[in-house]
FITORKOL-472423 format. One record per residue: x, y, z of N, C-alpha, C in turn; residue number from 0; residue in three letters. Coordinates in nm, 4 decimals. Example, Ala and Ser with C-alpha at 12.3 -4.5 7.8 and 13.67 -1.06 7.14 Angstrom:
REM FITORKOL-472423
SITE         nX         nY         nZ        caX        caY        caZ         cX         cY         cZ   num   residuo
SITE     1.3190    -0.5690     0.7800     1.2300    -0.4500     0.7800     1.3200    -0.3300     0.7800     0       Ala
SITE     1.2850    -0.2250     0.7080     1.3670    -0.1060     0.7140     1.2900     0.0030     0.7870     1       Ser
***
This chain:
REM FITORKOL-472423
SITE         nX         nY         nZ        caX        caY        caZ         cX         cY         cZ   num   residuo
SITE     2.0215     2.1657    -1.4161     2.0937     2.2569    -1.3080     2.2115     2.3260    -1.3349     0       Ile
SITE     2.2927     2.2996    -1.4304     2.4008     2.3549    -1.4740     2.3720     2.5046    -1.5620     1       Phe
SITE     2.2556     2.4893    -1.6221     2.2263     2.6037    -1.7021     2.1547     2.7157    -1.6285     2       Ser
SITE     2.0946     2.7052    -1.5068     2.0178     2.8134    -1.4085     2.1012     2.9232    -1.4088     3       Thr
SITE     2.0281     3.0414    -1.4219     2.1047     3.1675    -1.3667     2.1907     3.1888    -1.2600     4       Pro
SITE     2.1468     3.1035    -1.1547     2.1947     3.1079    -1.0413     2.3600     3.0320    -1.0426     5       Asp
SITE     2.3774     2.9349    -1.1031     2.4846     2.8623    -1.1279     2.5695     2.9392    -1.2328     6       Val
SITE     2.5191     2.9974    -1.3394     2.5975     3.0741    -1.4122     2.6604     3.1962    -1.3369     7       Ile
SITE     2.5688     3.2656    -1.2547     2.6338     3.3685    -1.1841     2.7457     3.3305    -1.1076     8       Asp
SITE     2.7300     3.2087    -1.0250     2.8378     3.1668    -0.9476     2.9534     3.1274    -0.9969     9       Arg
SITE     2.9295     3.0502    -1.1118     3.0568     2.9826    -1.1893     3.1216     3.1015    -1.3002    10       Thr
SITE     3.0434     3.1564    -1.3178     3.0842     3.2965    -1.4409     3.0978     3.2147    -1.5609    11       Lys
SITE     3.0235     3.0916    -1.6066     3.0525     3.0086    -1.6896     2.9129     2.9638    -1.7343    12       Met
SITE     2.8831     2.9586    -1.8823     2.7429     2.8909    -1.9014     2.7710     2.7404    -1.9299    13       Asp
SITE     2.6879     2.6702    -1.9896     2.7020     2.5143    -2.0255     2.7808     2.5104    -2.1353    14       Val
SITE     2.7749     2.5882    -2.2402     2.8655     2.5767    -2.3392     3.0298     2.5830    -2.2925    15       Ser
SITE     3.0716     2.6900    -2.2170     3.2018     2.7017    -2.1557     3.2437     2.5742    -2.0613    16       Asn
SITE     3.1385     2.5413    -1.9820     3.1477     2.4159    -1.9020     3.1754     2.2853    -1.9840    17       Leu
SITE     3.1278     2.2790    -2.0791     3.1170     2.1558    -2.1656     3.2632     2.1637    -2.2538    18       Ser
SITE     3.3054     2.2783    -2.2727     3.4406     2.2764    -2.3449     3.5549     2.2430    -2.2349    19       Met
SITE     3.5472     2.2734    -2.1219     3.6425     2.2555    -2.0195     3.6583     2.0994    -1.9749    20       Ile
SITE     3.5131     2.0502    -1.9568     3.4856     1.9353    -1.8914     3.5191     1.8000    -2.0090    21       Phe
SITE     3.4845     1.8257    -2.1178     3.4753     1.7334    -2.2448     3.6138     1.6594    -2.2467    22       Ala
SITE     3.7157     1.7076    -2.2617     3.8517     1.6463    -2.2799     3.8738     1.5531    -2.1684    23       Pro
SITE     3.8275     1.5823    -2.0323     3.8488     1.4846    -1.9182     3.7390     1.3695    -1.9156    24       Ser
SITE     3.6197     1.4006    -1.9656     3.4901     1.2955    -1.9429     3.5154     1.2076    -2.0765    25       Phe
SITE     3.5477     1.2629    -2.1788     3.5481     1.1862    -2.3094     3.7011     1.1826    -2.3817    26       Leu
SITE     3.7953     1.1120    -2.3473     3.9103     1.1262    -2.3872     3.9227     1.0397    -2.5331    27       Arg
SITE     3.9719     1.0876    -2.6287     3.9748     1.0425    -2.7671     4.1092     0.9332    -2.7415    28       Cys
SITE     4.0902     0.7987    -2.7778     4.2049     0.7093    -2.7769     4.3181     0.7118    -2.8800    29       Pro
SITE     4.3471     0.8269    -2.9490     4.4392     0.8311    -3.0529     4.5380     0.9628    -3.0012    30       Thr
SITE     4.6510     0.9618    -3.0660     4.7573     1.0684    -3.0449     4.7421     1.1499    -3.1542    31       Asp
SITE     4.6663     1.1412    -3.2684     4.6665     1.2311    -3.3828     4.5929     1.3629    -3.3299    32       Ser
SITE     4.6617     1.4534    -3.3436     4.6110     1.6000    -3.3068     4.4760     1.6211    -3.3951    33       Leu
SITE     4.5038     1.5943    -3.5392     4.3998     1.6211    -3.6376     4.2738     1.5462    -3.5845    34       Glu
SITE     4.2751     1.4262    -3.5359     4.1721     1.3410    -3.5013     4.0911     1.3976    -3.3721    35       Thr
SITE     4.1810     1.4383    -3.2866     4.1567     1.4887    -3.1657     4.0607     1.6111    -3.1682    36       Ile
SITE     4.1203     1.6904    -3.2517     4.0515     1.8289    -3.2732     3.9192     1.7978    -3.3633    37       Phe
SITE     3.8998     1.7170    -3.4581     3.7956     1.6881    -3.5450     3.6768     1.6534    -3.4311    38       Lys
SITE     3.7144     1.5497    -3.3291     3.6345     1.4885    -3.2394     3.5813     1.5967    -3.1248    39       Asn
SITE     3.6634     1.6727    -3.1029     3.6259     1.7771    -2.9878     3.4932     1.8517    -2.9939    40       Ser
SITE     3.4331     1.8763    -3.0955     3.3138     1.9423    -3.1084     3.2094     1.8357    -3.0653    41       Lys
SITE     3.2244     1.7209    -3.1220     3.1385     1.5959    -3.0885     3.1299     1.5692    -2.9317    42       Tyr
SITE     3.2493     1.5525    -2.8787     3.2681     1.5466    -2.7414     3.2005     1.6595    -2.6634    43       Glu
SITE     3.2194     1.7865    -2.6854     3.1577     1.8949    -2.6310     3.0087     1.8854    -2.6560    44       Gln
SITE     2.9531     1.8576    -2.7448     2.8183     1.8448    -2.7909     2.7667     1.7325    -2.6711    45       Phe
SITE     2.8191     1.6336    -2.6611     2.7769     1.5079    -2.5787     2.7774     1.5879    -2.4336    46       Val
SITE     2.8878     1.6347    -2.3736     2.8815     1.7071    -2.2351     2.7935     1.7994    -2.2199    47       Val
SITE     2.7707     1.8745    -2.3169     2.6721     2.0025    -2.3125     2.5554     1.9311    -2.2956    48       Lys
SITE     2.5087     1.8415    -2.3526     2.3771     1.7733    -2.3477     2.3700     1.7024    -2.1941    49       Asn
SITE     2.4605     1.6465    -2.1639     2.4542     1.5780    -2.0194     2.4393     1.6907    -1.9051    50       Leu
SITE     2.5239     1.8104    -1.9218     2.4971     1.9239    -1.8331     2.3662     1.9805    -1.8331    51       Leu
SITE     2.3077     2.0025    -1.9464     2.2051     2.0728    -1.9779     2.0811     1.9748    -1.9205    52       Thr
SITE     2.0654     1.8420    -1.9389     1.9529     1.7598    -1.9101     1.9757     1.7087    -1.7639    53       Asn
SITE     2.0863     1.7083    -1.7261     2.1284     1.6302    -1.6031     2.0208     1.6767    -1.4913    54       Phe
SITE     1.9555     1.5856    -1.4200     1.8820     1.6148    -1.2988     1.9074     1.5135    -1.1741    55       Arg
SITE     1.9797     1.5812    -1.0590     2.0120     1.4520    -0.9720     1.9179     1.3771    -0.9258    56       Pro
SITE     1.7918     1.4268    -0.9191     1.6742     1.3334    -0.8630     1.6646     1.2102    -0.9580    57       Ser
SITE     1.7246     1.1967    -1.0771     1.7304     1.0770    -1.1596     1.8317     0.9718    -1.1055    58       Tyr
SITE     1.9028     1.0142    -1.0260     1.9953     0.9119    -0.9528     1.9621     0.9082    -0.8098    59       Ile
SITE     1.9323     0.9938    -0.7477     1.9016     0.9775    -0.5962     1.7792     1.0856    -0.5499    60       Asp
SITE     1.6481     1.0140    -0.5223     1.5409     1.0809    -0.4844     1.5491     1.1727    -0.3548    61       Asp
SITE     1.6682     1.1283    -0.2778     1.6912     1.1931    -0.1618     1.7830     1.3164    -0.1636    62       Asp
SITE     1.8067     1.3596    -0.2994     1.9061     1.4811    -0.2911     1.8232     1.5980    -0.2819    63       Val
SITE     1.8681     1.6989    -0.2064     1.7978     1.8091    -0.1654     1.8745     1.9208    -0.2313    64       Glu
SITE     1.8248     2.0263    -0.2810     1.8736     2.1605    -0.3343     1.7765     2.2648    -0.2751    65       Phe
SITE     1.8356     2.3922    -0.2993     1.7664     2.5035    -0.2553     1.6556     2.5601    -0.3333    66       Gly
SITE     1.6323     2.4828    -0.4385     1.5307     2.5082    -0.5404     1.4531     2.3772    -0.5976    67       Phe
SITE     1.3341     2.3766    -0.6519     1.2525     2.2669    -0.6895     1.2852     2.2446    -0.8600    68       Asp
SITE     1.3377     2.1324    -0.8783     1.3775     2.0775    -1.0148     1.2521     2.1030    -1.1231    69       Phe
SITE     1.1204     2.0865    -1.0616     1.0016     2.0866    -1.1443     0.9692     2.2387    -1.2184    70       Glu
SITE     1.0323     2.3312    -1.1453     1.0157     2.4758    -1.2019     1.1099     2.5381    -1.3025    71       Asp
SITE     1.2221     2.4138    -1.3390     1.3294     2.4542    -1.4134     1.2738     2.4454    -1.5629    72       Leu
***
């Protein structure tokens, strides 16, 4: 859903940019070491990017309605 042209046009951000913004909030590294945090950031972004790319609301709730059909994506 987050990688569709409609969403990218509206948010002005592609999935890579969204994952860079959301990763530190979704996956917080439990250390205070800046070196470790920096090293982990690319892996955290990878996980969040995969979540955003493969997320389908119908996996959670079949009653979710959107203006387009997810089968067409």
